[in-house]
C-alpha positions as CSV (number, residue, x, y, z in Angstrom):
1,M,75.1,119.2,137.0
2,T,73.0,121.2,139.5
3,S,74.0,124.6,138.0
4,M,72.0,123.7,134.9
5,R,68.6,123.0,136.5
6,R,65.7,125.2,135.3
7,G,66.2,128.9,136.1
8,G,69.4,128.2,138.0
9,W,72.9,129.0,137.0
10,G,74.8,128.6,140.4
11,L,77.9,130.4,140.9
12,R,78.2,131.4,137.2
13,G,74.8,133.2,137.7
14,A,76.3,135.3,140.4
15,I,79.3,136.0,138.3
16,F,76.9,137.0,135.5
17,G,75.1,139.4,137.9
18,I,78.4,141.2,138.7
19,A,79.2,141.5,135.0
20,A,75.8,142.7,134.2
21,L,76.3,145.6,136.7
22,C,79.7,146.4,135.1
23,C,78.0,146.5,131.8
24,A,74.9,148.7,132.9
25,Q,76.2,151.9,131.6
26,A,76.5,150.5,128.0
27,A,73.2,152.1,127.1
28,A,73.5,151.4,123.4
29,A,73.7,147.7,123.9
30,A,70.6,145.6,122.7
31,D,69.1,143.0,124.9
32,V,70.7,140.4,122.7
33,R,73.4,140.6,120.0
34,V,73.2,138.2,117.1
35,I,76.4,137.5,115.4
36,H,76.5,135.7,111.9
37,G,79.4,134.2,110.1
38,Y,81.5,136.3,107.7
39,D,85.2,135.7,108.4
40,S,84.3,132.2,109.7
41,V,82.4,131.0,106.7
42,P,83.2,130.7,102.9
43,E,82.5,133.8,100.8
44,G,79.6,132.1,99.0
45,E,77.8,131.3,102.3
46,R,77.9,134.9,104.0
47,R,74.6,136.1,102.6
48,F,72.9,132.8,103.8
49,A,74.5,133.3,107.3
50,A,73.2,136.9,107.4
51,A,69.7,135.7,106.3
52,L,69.6,133.2,109.1
53,A,70.6,135.8,111.6
54,R,67.9,138.1,110.5
55,H,65.3,135.4,111.2
56,V,66.7,135.3,114.8
57,T,66.3,139.0,115.2
58,R,62.8,138.9,114.0
59,W,61.8,136.2,116.4
60,Y,63.3,138.1,119.2
61,R,61.4,141.1,118.2
62,E,58.1,139.2,118.1
63,V,58.6,138.0,121.7
64,G,59.5,141.5,123.0
65,L,63.3,141.7,123.0
66,E,65.5,144.1,121.0
67,A,68.3,142.2,119.2
68,D,70.7,143.7,116.8
69,V,72.6,141.8,114.2
70,A,76.3,142.1,113.2
71,D,78.9,140.0,111.4
72,D,81.8,138.3,113.2
73,T,84.5,140.8,112.2
74,A,86.0,142.6,115.2
75,L,84.2,140.3,117.4
76,D,85.7,141.3,120.7
77,K,84.3,144.8,120.3
78,K,80.8,143.6,119.2
79,L,80.6,141.4,122.3
80,R,81.5,144.3,124.8
81,G,78.6,145.4,126.9
82,Q,76.5,142.5,125.9
83,R,74.8,140.0,128.3
84,V,73.7,137.4,125.7
85,A,74.9,136.7,122.2
86,V,73.7,134.3,119.7
87,L,76.2,133.0,117.1
88,V,74.6,132.0,113.9
89,Y,76.6,129.8,111.6
90,V,80.0,131.0,112.9
91,S,81.4,127.8,111.3
92,Q,85.2,128.1,111.6
93,P,86.0,131.1,113.9
94,T,89.6,132.3,114.0
95,E,91.8,131.9,117.1
96,A,91.1,135.6,117.8
97,Q,87.3,135.1,117.6
98,V,87.4,132.1,119.9
99,A,89.5,134.2,122.3
100,A,86.8,137.0,122.1
101,C,84.2,134.3,123.0
102,R,86.2,133.1,125.9
103,A,86.7,136.6,127.3
104,F,82.9,137.1,126.9
105,V,81.9,134.0,128.9
106,E,84.6,134.8,131.5
107,R,82.9,138.2,132.0
108,G,79.6,136.3,132.7
109,G,78.2,136.4,129.3
110,R,76.2,133.6,127.8
111,L,76.6,132.2,124.2
112,V,73.9,130.5,122.2
113,V,75.8,128.8,119.3
114,C,73.8,127.6,116.3
115,Y,75.8,125.4,114.0
116,S,79.6,125.5,114.3
117,A,82.3,123.1,113.1
118,S,84.9,124.5,115.4
119,A,86.5,122.1,117.9
120,A,88.0,125.0,119.7
121,L,84.6,126.8,120.2
122,G,83.1,123.4,121.2
123,E,85.9,123.1,123.8
124,L,85.1,126.5,125.2
125,M,81.2,125.5,125.3
126,G,82.0,122.1,126.8
127,V,80.8,120.0,123.9
128,R,82.5,117.7,121.4
129,V,82.0,118.4,117.7
130,T,81.7,115.0,115.8
131,G,81.2,116.2,112.2
132,Y,78.8,116.9,109.4
133,Q,75.8,114.7,108.8
134,R,73.3,114.8,105.9
135,A,69.7,113.6,106.2
136,G,67.8,111.5,103.8
137,T,64.2,112.1,103.1
138,D,62.9,109.9,106.0
139,G,62.5,112.8,108.4
140,R,65.2,111.8,110.8
141,W,65.4,115.4,112.2
142,S,61.7,116.5,112.1
143,A,61.4,118.2,115.5
144,M,63.3,119.1,118.6
145,R,62.1,117.7,121.9
146,F,63.3,119.3,125.1
147,A,64.2,117.8,128.4
148,A,62.0,118.2,131.4
149,S,64.7,120.3,133.0
150,R,64.7,122.9,130.2
151,P,64.8,126.6,131.1
152,A,61.5,128.3,132.0
153,G,59.5,129.3,129.0
154,V,61.1,126.9,126.5
155,P,58.6,124.7,124.7
156,E,58.5,121.0,125.1
157,E,58.7,120.5,121.3
158,I,59.5,122.6,118.3
159,R,58.8,121.4,114.8
160,Q,61.6,121.9,112.2
161,T,62.9,119.6,109.4
162,S,66.6,119.9,109.2
163,P,68.5,118.6,106.1
164,N,71.9,118.4,107.8
165,L,73.6,118.7,111.1
166,M,77.1,119.5,112.5
167,A,76.7,116.8,115.1
168,A,77.9,117.2,118.6
169,Q,78.0,115.2,121.8
170,P,78.1,116.3,125.5
171,V,81.3,116.1,127.5
172,E,80.8,114.3,130.8
173,G,80.9,116.8,133.7
174,R,80.7,119.8,131.5
175,S,77.6,119.6,129.4
176,S,74.5,117.6,128.9
177,V,71.7,117.1,126.2
178,L,69.0,119.8,126.5
179,A,67.0,118.5,123.5
180,W,67.0,115.7,121.1
181,W,66.0,115.5,117.5
182,V,63.1,113.3,116.9
183,D,61.9,111.6,113.7
184,R,58.4,111.6,112.2
185,A,57.4,108.7,114.4
186,G,58.5,110.6,117.5
187,Q,61.6,108.6,118.2
188,A,64.7,110.4,119.5
189,T,67.7,110.3,117.1
190,D,70.5,112.7,117.8
191,P,71.3,115.6,120.1
192,A,69.7,118.9,119.0
193,W,70.7,121.2,121.7
194,L,73.4,120.9,124.4
195,V,73.7,123.0,127.6
196,S,76.8,123.9,129.6
197,N,77.8,126.5,132.1
198,N,78.8,128.9,129.2
199,G,75.5,128.6,127.3
200,Y,73.8,126.6,124.7
201,W,74.9,124.7,121.6
202,M,72.6,123.7,118.6
203,T,73.6,121.2,116.1
204,H,71.9,123.1,113.3
205,V,70.3,126.5,112.8
206,L,66.8,127.6,113.4
207,L,65.1,127.6,110.1
208,A,62.2,129.8,108.9
209,D,60.2,126.7,108.1
210,G,57.3,127.2,110.6
211,D,56.6,127.0,114.3
212,A,57.8,130.6,114.6
213,E,56.0,131.3,117.9
214,A,57.7,128.3,119.4
215,K,61.1,129.4,118.2
216,G,60.6,132.8,119.6
217,R,59.8,131.4,123.0
218,L,62.9,129.2,122.9
219,L,65.2,132.2,122.2
220,L,63.6,134.2,124.8
221,G,63.8,131.3,127.3
222,L,67.5,130.8,126.6
223,A,68.3,134.4,127.0
224,A,66.2,134.9,130.1
225,S,67.9,131.9,131.7
226,A,71.1,134.0,131.7
227,D,69.3,137.3,132.7
228,P,65.8,136.7,134.2
229,S,65.1,140.4,134.0
230,L,64.6,139.9,130.2
231,W,61.1,138.5,131.0
232,E,59.9,141.8,132.4
233,V,61.6,143.8,129.5
234,A,59.8,141.6,127.0
235,A,56.5,141.8,128.6
236,R,56.5,145.5,129.0
237,R,57.4,145.9,125.3
238,I,54.6,143.7,124.0
239,V,51.7,144.2,126.3
240,D,50.4,147.4,124.6
241,Q,50.5,145.5,121.3
242,A,48.8,142.5,122.7
243,R,45.8,144.5,123.8
244,R,45.1,145.7,120.2
245,A,43.4,143.8,117.3
246,G,42.9,145.4,114.0
247,D,41.1,148.8,114.5
248,Y,40.2,147.9,118.2
249,A,42.6,149.6,120.6
250,S,41.6,147.7,123.8
251,P,39.7,144.7,125.1
252,E,36.8,147.0,126.0
253,A,36.6,148.4,122.4
254,I,36.4,144.8,121.0
255,E,33.8,143.9,123.5
256,G,31.7,146.7,122.3
257,A,31.8,145.3,118.7
258,A,31.2,141.8,120.1
259,Q,27.9,142.9,121.7
260,K,26.6,143.9,118.2
261,V,27.2,140.4,116.7
262,V,23.8,139.2,115.5
263,D,24.2,135.4,116.0
264,P,23.6,134.7,119.7
265,A,26.1,131.9,120.0
266,R,28.9,133.7,118.1
267,R,28.1,136.9,120.1
268,A,28.5,135.1,123.4
269,R,31.8,133.5,122.4
270,A,33.2,136.9,121.2
271,V,32.0,138.8,124.3
272,A,33.6,136.1,126.5
273,A,36.9,136.3,124.7
274,A,37.0,140.1,125.0
275,Q,36.2,140.0,128.7
276,A,38.8,137.3,129.3
277,A,41.3,139.6,127.5
278,A,40.4,142.5,129.9
279,R,41.0,140.4,132.8
280,W,44.3,139.2,131.5
281,E,45.4,142.7,130.8
282,R,44.6,143.8,134.3
283,Q,46.5,140.7,135.8
284,T,49.5,141.3,133.5
285,R,49.9,144.8,134.5
286,E,49.7,144.0,138.2
287,L,52.3,141.2,137.6
288,L,54.5,143.9,136.0
289,R,54.0,146.3,138.9
290,T,55.1,143.6,141.3
291,G,58.1,142.6,139.3
292,K,56.9,139.1,138.3
293,G,58.4,139.2,134.7
294,F,58.0,135.6,133.7
295,D,54.3,135.4,134.7
296,A,53.7,138.8,133.2
297,W,55.1,137.7,129.9
298,N,52.9,134.7,129.8
299,G,49.9,136.8,130.7
300,T,50.6,139.1,127.7
301,I,50.6,136.0,125.4
302,T,47.3,134.8,126.9
303,L,45.9,138.4,126.5
304,Q,47.1,138.3,122.8
305,G,45.5,135.0,122.2
306,R,42.1,136.1,123.5
307,M,42.1,139.3,121.5
308,R,42.9,137.3,118.4
309,E,40.0,134.9,119.2
310,A,37.6,137.8,119.7
311,Y,38.8,139.4,116.4
312,G,38.4,136.1,114.6
313,L,34.8,135.7,115.8
314,L,33.8,139.2,114.5
315,Q,34.5,138.3,111.0
316,T,32.2,136.8,108.4
317,V,32.6,134.1,105.7
318,R,32.2,134.5,102.0
319,K,30.6,131.6,100.4
320,G,32.0,130.2,97.2
321,E,35.4,131.8,97.6
322,I,38.6,130.2,96.5
323,R,40.9,129.7,99.5
324,A,44.1,128.3,98.3
325,V,47.3,127.2,100.1
326,W,50.8,126.8,98.7
327,D,52.7,123.7,99.9
328,H,56.3,124.3,99.1
329,S,57.6,121.2,100.6
330,G,55.6,119.0,98.2
331,M,55.0,116.5,101.0
332,G,52.3,118.1,103.1
333,L,52.4,118.8,106.7
334,Y,52.9,115.2,107.6
335,P,55.3,113.6,105.1
336,G,54.0,110.1,104.4
337,N,50.5,110.9,105.5
338,W,48.7,113.1,103.0
339,K,45.3,112.0,104.4
340,R,46.2,113.8,107.7
341,T,47.2,117.0,105.9
342,C,44.0,117.0,103.8
343,M,41.8,116.4,106.9
344,L,43.3,119.4,108.6
345,L,42.9,121.6,105.5
346,E,39.2,120.6,104.9
347,A,38.4,121.4,108.6
348,A,40.1,124.7,108.2
349,G,38.0,125.6,105.1
350,V,40.7,125.4,102.5
351,S,39.4,124.7,99.0
352,D,42.6,124.5,96.9
353,L,46.1,123.1,97.5
354,L,48.9,124.1,95.3
355,V,51.4,121.3,95.8
356,N,55.1,121.7,94.7
357,I,55.7,118.5,92.8
358,G,58.2,119.3,90.1
359,G,60.3,121.9,88.2
360,A,63.1,122.1,85.7
361,G,65.5,120.2,87.9
362,F,63.3,117.8,89.9
363,A,60.1,115.8,90.0
364,H,58.4,114.4,93.1
365,Y,56.1,112.3,90.8
366,A,56.7,109.4,88.3
367,S,58.1,111.7,85.5
368,D,59.7,110.6,82.3
369,V,60.5,114.3,81.3
370,L,61.8,115.8,84.5
371,P,64.5,114.2,86.7
372,R,63.0,112.2,89.5
373,S,64.0,113.4,92.9
374,R,65.1,111.6,96.1
375,I,61.8,112.4,97.5
376,F,60.1,110.4,94.8
377,E,62.7,107.6,94.9
378,E,62.6,107.2,98.7
379,Q,59.0,108.4,99.6
380,G,56.9,107.6,96.6
381,D,54.8,109.6,94.1
382,Q,53.7,112.7,96.0
383,L,51.3,113.9,93.3
384,R,49.4,110.7,93.3
385,A,49.3,110.4,97.0
386,C,48.1,114.1,97.3
387,I,45.3,113.7,94.8
388,D,44.1,110.4,96.1
389,A,43.9,111.8,99.7
390,A,42.4,115.2,98.7
391,R,39.5,114.1,96.6
392,P,37.4,112.6,99.4
393,Y,37.6,115.9,101.3
394,G,36.6,118.0,98.2
395,I,40.0,119.8,98.1
396,R,41.1,120.7,94.5
397,V,44.8,119.8,93.8
398,H,46.9,121.9,91.5
399,A,50.3,120.5,90.3
400,W,52.8,123.4,91.1
401,L,55.6,123.5,88.7
402,L,58.7,125.7,89.0
403,C,59.3,126.5,85.5
404,Y,62.6,128.3,84.6
405,S,64.1,128.2,87.9
406,T,66.6,125.3,88.6
407,E,65.8,125.1,92.2
408,Q,66.6,121.5,93.5
409,A,68.6,120.6,90.4
410,T,71.6,118.6,91.2
411,P,75.1,119.7,90.0
412,D,75.0,116.9,87.4
413,R,71.6,118.1,86.1
414,L,73.0,121.8,85.9
415,A,75.9,120.5,83.9
416,I,73.6,118.8,81.4
417,F,71.6,122.1,81.1
418,S,74.8,124.0,80.5
419,K,76.2,121.6,77.9
420,R,72.8,121.8,76.1
421,G,73.1,125.6,76.0
422,W,69.8,125.9,78.1
423,L,71.1,128.2,80.7
424,L,71.1,132.0,80.8
425,T,74.5,133.6,80.8
426,Q,75.7,136.6,82.7
427,P,77.1,139.5,80.6
428,D,80.6,138.1,81.3
429,G,79.6,134.7,79.8
430,R,79.2,132.7,83.0
431,D,76.3,130.5,83.4
432,R,73.3,131.7,85.4
433,P,71.4,128.8,87.1
434,W,68.2,129.6,85.3
435,L,66.7,128.1,82.1
436,D,66.8,130.6,79.1
437,P,63.1,131.2,78.0
438,S,64.2,132.0,74.5
439,V,65.6,128.5,73.8
440,P,62.8,126.6,71.9
441,E,64.0,123.3,73.4
442,V,63.6,124.6,76.8
443,R,60.0,125.7,76.1
444,D,59.3,122.1,74.7
445,Y,60.9,120.6,77.7
446,L,58.6,122.4,80.1
447,T,55.6,122.0,77.9
448,R,56.1,118.3,77.8
449,A,56.1,118.3,81.6
450,V,52.8,120.0,81.7
451,R,51.4,117.5,79.3
452,E,52.7,114.6,81.2
453,V,51.1,115.9,84.5
454,A,47.8,116.5,82.7
455,E,47.6,113.2,80.9
456,R,48.7,110.9,83.7
457,Y,47.2,112.5,86.8
458,A,44.4,114.9,85.6
459,P,44.8,117.2,88.7
460,D,42.3,120.0,89.1
461,G,44.8,122.5,87.9
462,V,48.4,123.1,86.9
463,H,50.2,126.1,88.6
464,L,53.0,127.7,86.9
465,D,55.7,129.5,89.1
466,F,59.0,131.2,88.2
467,V,57.5,131.7,84.7
468,R,59.8,134.7,84.1
469,Y,63.3,135.9,83.8
470,P,65.2,136.1,87.1
471,D,66.0,139.9,86.5
472,F,66.9,142.2,83.6
473,N,70.6,141.8,83.7
474,S,70.5,138.0,83.4
475,S,69.0,138.5,79.9
476,L,72.0,140.4,78.7
477,G,74.4,137.5,78.3
478,P,76.3,136.6,75.0
479,T,74.0,133.6,74.3
480,V,70.9,135.7,74.3
481,R,72.1,138.2,71.8
482,P,72.1,136.0,68.6
483,R,68.5,134.8,69.4
484,F,67.3,138.4,69.7
485,E,69.2,139.5,66.6
486,Q,67.6,136.6,64.6
487,A,64.2,137.7,65.7
488,L,65.0,141.3,65.1
489,G,66.4,140.6,61.6
490,R,69.5,142.6,62.0
491,R,72.6,142.9,64.0
492,V,72.7,145.0,67.3
493,K,75.5,147.4,67.0
494,A,76.5,147.6,70.6
495,W,75.5,144.8,73.1
496,P,74.2,145.2,75.6
497,Q,74.1,149.0,75.5
498,D,71.6,149.3,72.7
499,V,69.1,147.2,74.7
500,G,69.7,149.0,77.9
501,W,67.9,152.1,79.2
502,G,67.6,154.7,76.5
503,G,69.1,152.3,73.8
504,P,67.8,152.3,70.3
505,E,66.7,148.6,70.5
506,R,65.4,148.7,74.0
507,T,61.6,148.7,73.1
508,A,62.1,145.8,70.6
509,F,64.2,143.9,73.1
510,M,61.6,144.3,76.0
511,R,58.8,143.2,73.7
512,W,60.8,140.1,72.6
513,R,61.6,139.0,76.1
514,T,57.9,139.2,77.0
515,E,57.0,137.1,74.0
516,Q,59.3,134.3,75.0
517,I,57.6,134.0,78.4
518,G,54.0,134.4,76.8
519,R,54.8,131.7,74.2
520,F,55.4,129.1,76.8
521,V,52.3,130.1,78.8
522,G,50.3,129.8,75.6
523,D,51.7,126.4,74.8
524,A,50.8,125.2,78.3
525,R,47.3,126.5,77.9
526,L,46.9,124.5,74.6
527,V,48.3,121.3,76.1
528,L,46.0,121.5,79.1
529,R,43.0,122.0,76.9
530,A,43.9,119.1,74.7
531,H,44.8,116.6,77.4
532,A,42.9,117.8,80.5
533,P,40.0,119.8,79.3
534,G,38.3,121.9,81.9
535,K,41.2,122.0,84.3
536,L,42.7,125.2,85.5
537,L,45.8,127.0,84.6
538,T,47.1,129.5,87.2
539,A,50.4,131.3,87.7
540,A,52.2,132.9,90.5
541,V,53.2,136.3,89.4
542,F,54.9,139.5,90.6
543,G,52.5,141.9,92.2
544,K,53.8,145.1,90.8
545,Y,52.4,145.6,87.3
546,P,53.4,146.8,84.8
547,S,56.9,147.1,86.2
548,C,57.2,143.3,86.3
549,V,56.9,143.4,82.4
550,E,60.1,145.2,82.1
551,A,61.9,143.7,85.1
552,V,61.3,140.0,84.4
553,G,59.3,139.8,81.1
554,Q,56.1,138.8,82.9
555,D,53.0,140.4,81.2
556,W,50.4,138.7,83.2
557,E,47.6,141.1,82.3
558,A,48.1,140.1,78.8
559,W,47.9,136.4,79.7
560,L,44.5,137.2,81.4
561,R,43.2,139.2,78.4
562,N,44.2,136.6,75.9
563,G,42.7,133.7,78.0
564,L,46.1,132.0,78.5
565,V,45.5,131.5,82.2
566,D,42.3,131.3,84.4
567,Y,43.8,133.0,87.4
568,V,46.9,134.8,88.5
569,M,48.1,134.8,92.0
570,P,50.1,138.0,92.5
571,M,52.6,137.5,95.3
572,N,51.7,140.6,97.4
573,Y,53.9,139.7,100.3
574,S,54.0,142.6,102.6
575,E,53.6,143.2,106.4
576,S,52.1,146.7,105.6
577,L,48.3,146.6,105.1
578,A,48.6,150.0,103.3
579,D,51.1,148.5,100.8
580,F,49.0,145.4,100.4
581,Q,45.9,147.5,99.7
582,S,47.8,149.6,97.2
583,L,49.0,146.4,95.3
584,V,45.5,145.0,95.2
585,A,43.9,148.4,94.1
586,N,46.3,148.4,91.1
587,Q,45.8,144.8,90.2
588,T,42.0,145.3,90.3
589,R,41.7,148.6,88.5
590,N,40.5,146.7,85.4
591,K,37.2,145.3,86.7
592,T,37.0,142.8,83.9
593,L,40.2,141.2,85.0
594,T,39.4,141.5,88.8
595,R,37.4,138.2,88.9
596,Q,40.6,136.3,87.8
597,I,42.9,137.7,90.4
598,L,43.6,135.7,93.6
599,P,46.1,137.8,95.7
600,G,48.9,135.9,97.5
601,I,49.3,136.6,101.1
602,G,52.8,136.1,102.6
603,V,52.0,134.5,105.9
604,T,55.6,133.0,106.2
605,A,57.3,134.3,103.1
606,A,60.8,135.5,103.0
607,E,59.4,139.1,102.5
608,S,56.9,138.9,105.3
609,R,55.7,137.2,108.5
610,L,52.1,137.9,109.4
611,D,50.0,137.2,112.6
612,P,46.4,136.1,112.3
613,I,45.0,139.7,112.6
614,Q,47.2,140.8,109.7
615,V,46.0,137.9,107.6
616,I,42.4,138.7,108.4
617,D,42.9,142.4,107.5
618,Q,44.5,141.5,104.1
619,I,41.6,139.1,103.3
620,R,39.2,141.9,104.1
621,A,41.0,144.2,101.8
622,L,41.0,141.9,98.8
623,R,37.4,141.0,99.4
624,Q,36.5,144.7,99.4
625,A,38.3,144.9,96.0
626,G,36.1,142.2,94.6
627,C,38.7,139.4,94.3
628,P,37.2,135.9,94.1
629,G,39.6,134.5,96.6
630,F,43.2,134.3,97.9
631,A,46.2,132.1,98.3
632,L,48.2,131.6,101.5
633,F,51.9,131.1,101.5
634,D,52.9,128.6,103.0
635,L,51.7,125.3,104.4
636,D,53.9,125.0,107.5
637,A,53.5,124.6,111.3
638,T,53.0,128.4,111.8
639,L,50.0,128.4,109.3
640,Q,48.6,125.3,111.0
641,Q,49.1,126.3,114.5
642,E,48.7,130.1,114.6
643,I,46.8,131.2,111.5
644,L,44.2,128.7,110.4
645,P,42.6,128.3,113.8
646,V,41.9,132.0,114.0
647,L,40.7,132.3,110.4
648,R,38.4,129.2,111.1
649,L,36.6,131.3,113.6
650,G,34.9,133.5,111.0
651,V,36.8,134.3,107.8
652,M,37.0,130.7,106.7
653,E,34.2,129.2,108.8
């Protein structure tokens, strides 16, 4: 299919050019429009679809394109004036929506479809949808490997672990495989991306699980294959940003700072990086002047990389600092190979690993308290494998437990919790999938899990997460009332009004909620001292204090004052340095407690996505405040590929 070669769209490209001229007056149109499912997905999936679409718009922004997001209602209007549209989880589009897509491609537009079960939309795109598939824990879909004929700018491989697919196959003469899913061994398994004259089709969605830079390149490359002018648009938008690093507004400014570095070898490297950045800026601006958009965009990325290198080399290390990393997957960067993960972390200067190995609804270790997970049954004991691999490298392992959250609990397990009366209830009596901290049996259940981990594994620490209520309203259900009244010693006349804002029982109720959480933390402390003396107890906590006491019953300053935990890790996930500094300033206003505060940095959190310079600036801020270390969220390909190499140049040398 010659029209699908790199950078070429044949006749359809010419048609697109005509359509683009017709749309040139649509000044309000963004470079790309991102459409997420609403009418085309079940009601309970709409927020998820919208969240996926926001990730796509962020990746576009990071590579220099403006993308706006909209749902799939009135789709014909939302596609007008657009050149490229990305459909994210538009699972079962209506006839009218498919017709709108057909009209869009007939005008010369290009669609990028991510996860759809629609045979009609598949027919329009020249692919055959074959149905839903679910993965096991063997990593069948661990990366996407693209064909040599991929569009310009698209990476050769992108790491992503997908739990399911809406599988599709190419139709002979109409489409072909652009990328294959590959397993952990690098073997091709199933089509990941298909390409046709009308655009691209992905058998899953792009997940925010790492490799963010590569995903941005992919999205830009696919859009620019339809409209090559987007390379220049993107390069012009990001070149001024790429020439900046922290307080340094240009390569020349950072070279001036580099010349003052005391160590000769480091000074030479920093100066060379700054001078290279200056050369790349000049080349990039010349490429833009001559209309070579693709080369100019690549030049801006190289410029950005050299500025980050120079900035990293200007930093200094702090000896004896705690440098922790959360591993949410519970399987490391390379599932089945903890040694490889630990080697990488040790080389990067990481001192502590918080590995997610259990919670109320699952256990990735040999638990007799918590329900054992599929990962444990199929891939083995992750806590034991992690500890055994980490100790030769001097990395401390903390067993990370999700306490009251029922994340990863199966429907059967949730039914058991409900039958036992362990779940919180909404004000209308419906179950909330969250364990009730005021139920004594729940506290005993979680405490036994802490004891089990301490006795059997003796990790360097136990890390408590979700040790709180989910929100205020979730503690106003009818099952909570009798427990509070029993503690109060009298009936509450009007529930929940009397415990709400301004109610006569509000103060007592807020104190009681906080006591329920604190009681479990105290129990965990006693168990750890008895069965793993000398080991650390830490907790992930909300960063805004004291508002978190009222909001979720989490009085972590009291935990520190009373010796219940050794450290807290406030989740200060923000892209704003000023906001981060404000949070840290409040957390460290008590200088006695400051030495026990390890601020959490949201490198790839839901609330924030940080580049290496932003991470460095936040580390510098918490050091200035006197904190003994920090924790990075989360251990994924982005942290590995983009962040740790720059931190290793100076901050974590």
